[in-house]
N, C-alpha and C positions, 0 to 999 in steps of 0.2 A: 292189590298185590298183599301177600302176608307181611305183618309188621314184625320186627324186633323190639325189645323193650325201649329203646330210645326212638322209635317212630320210623325206623329206616326200613328198607324194603329186604325182603329175605332172599339170600343168594341163590337158593334153588328155584325160585321163581323167576328171577331175572335170566339163569341158565337156561331154563326151558323157553323163555320168550327169545333168547338169542339163538337156540338151535331151529327156531321156525324162519329164520333168516331175515329178522327185523330190520328196515332200513336204518342206518345209523346217523344221527344229528347230533348237535351240540359242539363246543368248542372249549379249549383250554386256554388259559392266560398263557402268553409267551414265557420263557424263561427268562427271568430277570437276575438270575444271580450267577454272574461269571467272574471267576477270579482271575483269568487271563484271556485277552482276546485272542481267538483264533486267527492262524493266518489268512492272507487274503484268499479267497475262492478261486479256484484254477481257471484259466479262461476254458471256454467251450471246446475248443480243439485240442487240449490236452492229450497225450496218450494216456489211454485209462490205466494199462498195466504199469506203466512207469509212476503214474500217480499214486496208484494202490501200492507200489514197492516203498515209496517214499513215506506213505503213511503208516505201512506196517513197520519199516524200520524206526520211526520214531516211538511207535507204539511198543515195539520190543525193547528199545532201551528205557523206556519208562518202567516197564514190568520188571525188567530184571534189576533196575534199582530200588525196587521195593521188596525185594527178597531178604529175609533175616539171614544172619550168618549161620544160624542152624539149619537153613534149608527152607523154611516154611514163608507162607504168604499169609497175611492177614489183613482184611481191609476193616474199617469200622463198620458195626453193624447198628444202624440207626434206626429206632422205632418211634415211640412218642413219649410225651412228658409223664406218662403215668409211672413209668419205672423210676424216673427220677424224684417223682412225689412219694412213690410207695417206699422208696430208699430212705428219704427223711422221715417217713412214718414210721417205719421199722427202727430207726435210730433213737426217734421219740420214745417209742413204746419200751425200748429196751435201756434206755436212759443213757445214750451214749452219743447223742447229736451234739456235734461241736459247732461253734460259730463260722470256722474257715469253709469247712464242708457245705453248711447251710447257705452260706453267702454265694459261693461258686455255684451250687445246683439252683439257686434261685435266679443267678443271672441268665443261665440257660433257659430255664422255664420262663421268664419274663421275654427272652428274645424269640421264643416260639409262639408267643400269643398273637392272635389275629386281631386286625383293626376293631371288629365287632365286639372284642372282649373275650372270644373262645379260643379254645385249644381244638385241634384237629388230630386226627391219628396219622395223617400223610400229608405230604406237602401238596398245597392248594386244594385240600379237601374241605368238607363243610366242617362246621362245629361241631364237636361231640360233647354230650352232656356229661357223660363220666369222665373223660378227660379234663373237661374243663372244670368239675368240682374238685378232682385230685389235685389238679394245678393250682388252684384259688387256695386250697387248704395248705399246699406245701408253702405258698407265698405267705399265708398267714404265719405259719411257724417261722418264716423267716423275717417277719416283723412288718410286712405289708399291712397298712391299715385298709379297714373296709371302706373307707370314704375316699382313698385314693381312686382318681379316674378310672384306672386299669383295671381295679377291683371292683368299682362299683358296676363299670359295664360288664363284668363278668358275672357278678352276681344277679344282675337284673336279667341278664339272659338264661341263667339257671333258674330264675322263678318263674320265668315265661315260658320255658320248655318243660315244666312240670316238677321242678326242684327235685329234691334229693330222692323223693319217692320214687321217681322215673328213671332213677339211675340203675346201673348193672347190680347184680347181687355182690360182686367183689368189691365194687366201691362202697356199698352200705356195710360191709363186713369190715372193712378199713375204719369207717366211721364209728361201728359198734364198739371196735377195740378201745375207743376212747369215751364211750358214753353218749355219742353224738347221734346215735341210731338204736333202736331197740331189738336186742337179739330175738325178743318174741316175734318180731315182723321179718325174719330172715328165714329161708328154708332151712330145715333140720337135716343134718348129716351125721348120724350117729356112729361112734368108732366100732361098734358092733357090726358095721358094714363089713369089717375085715374076715368075719367069720362064714360071709356067704359063700357056698360052695362054687367053684369055677363053673358050674353047668347052670347056675341060677342067674336069671337076667339082673342087671346092675350089681354084680360082683365086681370087685376094682378092677378085675383084667376083662371088663365089658368096655372099659374107658380105654382111650388112647394112652400112650406112654407118658406124653406130657401132662394129660389130665389126671391119670390115677398118682402121679408123683405130687399133684397140687393137692389132690382131694384128700389124700390119707392124712397128711398133717394138719389139714384144715377140719377134719372129723375131731381132731383133738382139741383144737382151737373152739370150735362149736361145743364140744363137750364142758369145756371150762368156762365159756362165756365172760371173758376179763374185761374188765372196763377200766383201764386206765385213766388215770385224772386228766381230764380235758384242760388244756391251757388257755383256752377262750370258748366262747359259744358261736354256734354257726347259725344263728336265727335268720341270718338274712339269705341262707340257700333254701328255706322253705317257703312254699306259697302261703301256708298259715302256720306260722310258729306254734300257735296253740294247739293246732292238729296236723301234725307233720305227716301222717299217715291216713291218706283219702280212703273212703270205702271201696273195696273191691268185689266185683261181682263174682259168683262162682258158676263156672261153666257147666254145662251139661254134662251128667255122668256119662253119657255115652260118648264122649269126645275125650281125645287124648290128654286135653288141658284140664279138663274137669276130673280126670281119672288120677292125675299126678298131684292135682290140687288136693283131693282127698287123701292121696297117700301121705301129702306133706302134714295133713291135718293128723294123720294116725301117727306119725313120727314124733310130732310133738307130744301128743297124748303118751307116747309111749317114756317119753323124757321122763314124766312125771312117775312114773311107776317101775321104771327100769330097775334090774337087779343091780345092787351095788357092787356085789362080787363080780358080775359078769363086766360090768363097765370097767371095773379096775384091771380086769384081766385082758380086755380088749384095748385099754389104753397102752397096758404092756405090751400086746403084740403090735400096735401101731408105732410105739417107741423103737422097738427092735427092727422092724421093717424100714422105717426112717433111717436107723443109725446104719444098718447094712448097707443101705443105698448111697451112703455119702461117698462120694469120689476122692481118689487120692489128694486132689487140688482142694478139697474141702467142701466142693459145691454139690449138688444134687441135680444130675443130669444134665449138668452144663447150662441151666439156664436159670433166670433170676425168679420165677414165680414159686416154685419148689422150695428154691434156696430161703426165701423170706419166711414163706409159711412155717417150713421144717425148724428155723432158728427160733420162732415164736413159740411153735408146738413144744419143742425141748426147753425153754424156758418155762412154759407154764408146768412142764413135768418134773421142774426142779433142777434143771442143768444151770450151773453158775456161769457168768461169761467168761471165767478163765477156765473153764473145762476145755480139754483139748477139741472135742467135737464141735463147740461154739467158737473158740478161736479160729479153727480152721475155716468155719463158715463164714466168718465176718471177713476173714482175709481173702477168700473167694470173691465175695462180694465187691470189695475194694478193688480187685483187679479188673473188675468189670467198668470201672470208671475212666472215663477219656477224659483228661484234662487238657485244657487248651488257654494259653496265655493272651488275654486282652483280645480276643479275636471279636469281629463284628458279627451281631446276630444275623440270621437268615433276613431275606427280604419281607418276610410277613413281620418279623420283630421288628424291623426298621419302619414299617408302616405303622406300627402300634407305637412308635415312639420310644423303644427301648433303646438303651445304650449300656455296653459293658462297663465296668470301672475297674475289673480285676479278673481274675484267672475264672474261666468257665468250666462247669463239671457235667458231663452228659454220661448216663448210665446206659450200657449196652445190655439187651436183653439176654444175650449170649454171645459166644465168640465162635467164630468160623473158620478156624486155620486148615483143617482137614480140606474142607470144600474149597476154600480159597487156594489151595495149594494144589489140589488135583486140577482145578479149572485152569489155574496159570499155567501150569506143566503142559496140559493139553493146548492152550492157547500159544504158547512159545514154540512146542514142536510142531503145530500146524502151520505156524507162521515161517518154518524154515529153520529154526535154530537147530544146530546139529544134536542128534541123538546121544552124544556123548559130552555135550557142553556140561562145564563143571557145575552150572546152576542147575541142570535137569538131574544130575546125577545126586547131586547135593539133596535135591528135592525127593527124588525117589527113595534115597536112604532114609531120609526123615519119616515119609510115608511107611514105608516097611516097618520102621519102629513102631507105629502106631495102630498096627493091626490088632483087633481085640480077640484074643485066643483063650478067653473064657467065657462060661455060660452068663447070660444075663435074664433079664425080665422076658425075652422073647421067648425063653426055652420054657417056659411055663405052658406055651401052646405046641412046643416042637421040642420036646425033652430029649428025644433020640439025636438031634441035629447037632453034628461038631460045628464049634463056632469058627469064625472066619472074617467077620465084617470089619469095617470101619465107621467110626463115629464120626459127628459133625465138629466136635471141640476139641480141646487139648485133652481133657479128661473126662470121658464119660464111657467107661467098659460096660456098664449095666444096659445102654441103649445104643448100640451100634445100629445103622440103618442101611437098606438096601440101596438106596440112593448115591449116598457117600461111597458105599462099597463098589458100586458099578462104576461111579466115576474115577475112583481110586485106580481101580484094575485097567481101566481104559489107559488112565495117564502113565501107568508103570509099564504098559506094553509100547509106550511111545519113547521109552529111555533105553539108552544102550548102558545097562548097569553091569559092571564087571563079574557081580554074583549072579548070574543068569538063573542058576538052578533055584537059588532063595527066591528070587523073583517068580519062577514057575511054581514054586510050592505055595508061595502067599496068594497067587492069583487062582491057583486051583481050588484052595480053601474057600476062596471068596465066591468064586463061581458054583462050588457046590452049597455054601452057605445060602447064596440067593435063590438058587434053586430050591432048597429046602423051605423057605420063606413064602414061595408062591402061595396065594390063597385058591381057594376051590374055583373060583369062577375063572381063573387063569391069570389075572392080573397080579400086582404086587403093590402092597401097602407100603409106608416106609418103615416102620418100627415093629410092625407086628402082622402076623399072617391071620387073615379072617378075623379081623377087628372090625366088624360089620353091623353089631346088634344096633337096632333103632331106638332103643328105650333110653340110652344114656342121653342123648340130645334133647329128649323131652322132658327131663328134669327141671324144676324151678331152678335148681341150684346152678344149672349149666347154660346160663344166658350170656356166657364170655366168649364163645366161639366153639369152633369144631371141637368135639371131644371124643370122637373116633377116628379111626386110620384106616378106612377101605381103601381098596387099590384105585390107584389114579393113573391117567394116560401118562402124564410126565415121568412118574417114576418107573412105571413099567416099560416105558420105551428105553430110559438109560438101562435098565437091566438087560433087555432085549438085545441093546446095542453091543453091551459087553460080551454077553454070551455068544453073539454072532462074531464077534472078534476072537472067541477062543474055539470057533469052528462047531458051536453046537447047534446049528440050524435044523439038523434032521432030529434032534431030540424031540419026544413026544411033548414034553414040558415047554420046551420053546415054542412048538407050532400050536400048543393050546393059548401061551401068551400072546402070540402073534394075532391068532383069531380073536381074543379078547380084544387086543388094542385096536384092530380094524373096526370091530363092532362099535366100539366108542367114538368113532368119526360123527360129527354132527351133520345133520342134512346141509349146512352151509359149507362143509368141505374142511372145517376147523376141528380142533381138539381142545377140550378143557383144560385150563392150567389150575393145578391144585397149589404146587409150591412157588409159582412165578405168576407174574400178571401178563395175561390170563389166557386167552386162546392164542396170543402170539406166543406166549411160552409152551403153551401144550403143544401146538402145531411146530414150533421149533425144536422140540424135543422129539417129536414122533417121526417126521420125515427122515432125518438121518438114522433112525433105528430101522425103518422100512427099507431104505437103501441097504443096510448093513446086512438085513435079513435075505437080502438077494432079490426083493421086488423091483421090477424095472420101472424106468421113469414114466413108463406109457400106463402103468397100472392106474385102473380108475380113480383108487383113493389118492394117489399122486396127483392125479391131474385136478380133482376136485379141490385139494388143498392148493395147488398153485393158483388157480383161478380165485381163490378167497384171497389168498394173500395179494395177488396181483390187485384185485378190487378194494383193498382197504389201505393200500399205499398212500401216504399223504402226498400233497402235492409236490413239497419241497423234497421227496424222493426218500424220506425216512418212513419209519414206523412206528406208533406209539398207542399205547392203550392205558385208560385211566382205571384205577381201582374200582371206580362206580360201574363197570363192567360187570362186578359180581352181583349187583343188586337192581341193574337197569340196563336192559338190553340195548338201548340208544348209545350206551358208551364201549359196547364191544368193539376191540380194534380201533377205538377213537380216542385219540389224544394226540398231545403235542410229541414230535418225534423225539426218541431218546435212543443213545448209543447202545444201550444193553438190548433193547427191543427190535432195534434195526438189526443188530448183529443176529438175533433170533430168526428173523424173517430171513436174512440172508442165508443163514446155516440151512434153512428148510429148503429154500429155493435152489441152493447150489446141491443140496442131496438129491432133488429132483431133477437135475441136469440142467438147470436153467442159467448156466454160466454165462451165455451170450445174451440174454434176455434184457429189455429195457428195464424191467423191474430192478433186476441186479444191478446193472450199470448205475442207476438212478440212486439207489441205495449207497452204492461205494461211492459215488461221488458225494452224497451227503455226508458221509462220514469223513470223507477228506477235508470237506468245506468246513466241517464244525470240529476238526480236532484242535486241541489248543497247541501252543507253542512247545509245551514240553511233552506232548506225546499222548495226553491223557483228553477225556471228554468232561464236559460238565453235564452233571445228571441228577438235579435235586429231587426229582421225581421218584417215587417208590415203586419199584418194578419187582419186589419179592413178597411173599407171603408167609405169615405164621399161621394164620386162620384166614380164608378167604373173606376180605371185607373187614373182618373183626380185627385182626391184627396185621399190620401191614409193615415192610421191612425195606428200608434202602440199604442193600448190600455196596458201600463204596467201592469195592473191586469190580462189581459187575460191569461199570460203566468202561472198564479196561480189557477185561479178558473177553469178553463176549464180541466187542467188535474187532478184537485182534484175532480170534479164533476164524470169524468170517471171513476178514482180510486174507488170511494165511490159506484158508481153503480155497479162496477164489486164485490163489496164486499156485498152490501146491497140491490141492487135494488135503484129506484129513489127515496125513500125517502118520497113519497108523498102519503098521504092516500086516494087513488081511490075511485071515487064515479062511480058507474054504471047507465046507463040511464033505 
């Protein structure tokens, strides 16, 4: 298998193996983290419909109780400790790190450490080199001594796995900011990149939206090459502190790796001979680009990485910490902090012997109110909540106010397209996405809003915008159209995850489902999108999941779209998918899939049953006409048996993705909205007043 920089297998290789129908093997540990015991399992002869009704009612009550008074929902968005470590490193670099924040962040980081001394990037996952290095440095900032047992275990593991030299580029950039790593040993990204025309490979619009937002400020940082005074040494994280950088082989010039190695050497040489006037102009252009894209809430793109690097870049460009741009940016990052009072650490932290002694602070990589609100609205409507219920009307009113009606970065490729999308976060007008836009439209159509004409106008704008964002292949990416260049992923700089935004089956399915609800099935663009989606089905019968884990998410997204498009349940694509879902159902009746399915085909649709993934499988089977099947009944009984007394479900496992394998997400609301949607559709159908073309 092809390996990434930390020795893990490449997701593309695993996907190819999965497509061949490899038999799944392997097991996951059982869930050990339970806040409340579930009710006793029902007896075998319980009436299923009555059981599902009771389970649904409890879940509806739980979800209604989580709505904000302004109409939105937002669950915690949990990722990994690199967010917390980088937040502390940023504060150290800017000179604003305080004892209370550091201590609370350190309690969270300690609580996530595994017994072997490492930190993983998802619950139950293997130790990750870069995450372990960054967490270790964060705890050093908090005053943890290298000789402490938990620290000694971590540093020993880091050395055993190659030390800092084997970590990701972004980890080494953070270390270079403090002189712990040499800038000469990092890939070069000059700010003159801003001037590459849009038709030239590797211009900033060749990168996905999340990547270009990060790379532009990083070109400024790399141009300055700052070295803040280090508060301590990190010799213990190198295999050989006297020679921290091992010799690297040069790949063949006929290989992509060799070609980009030589390109990087050329860029390093350019640094020594560049025009100072051109460099100053490029830095000014990057500065303007960053400032223009700061959102109303002070953040950039609503996500943490562009925010931290933009703040560092602007500080290097001379912005004082009291400057309004800097103050707003820091305030936005503070809003990403989730504070919890004296909570117990997770099961892995307990195994490592950690214990909280005060408030705990976790940093969200971003916040998902629009996404959570539209999914919650769909779940409640499909569960039979009246369409004019105050909670649904309030949610619809809030969503209508969040529609983006001005051009953003997407308009670089679609300059004539009128805006009309929705973004994922509270404030992110530059980067609405087709996925949120589709789901918000589907949610609005489920609500009886008193201003129906306003809803019609908003949904019509959304449908037109999504149609305009279709890629040439027929599918839809999330943030850009035709963002498919193969070059950015090959740059030595880009080893942190997916950096382009090609069409994906899950996003395309949601768009098609929305367009079908608007009666657009006969539209040539719809038919082209449907043909593309059908062509993406794997030989196993499943679809790959880009933004959720993994084939269960892809398949759970596609089958409802195919049904909405008018495909009969007897269609061969539907039958293949049903057979696959039945074949991967767990013995307990639920479904689960581990994130390792992105790199190892043995994990495809293989994992401990989770509420969200069971919901996806049930949504797919119900869309395919399997309401009376044993598989559906088994899944429903599993949901009923594992529901907590408060109407929710336990789900420590990560079932969302930012980048497949490289950046994993536990959406805390997924464990409620998707099981409820499935339960409701079993009882009532999908709750959408369908239109026919």
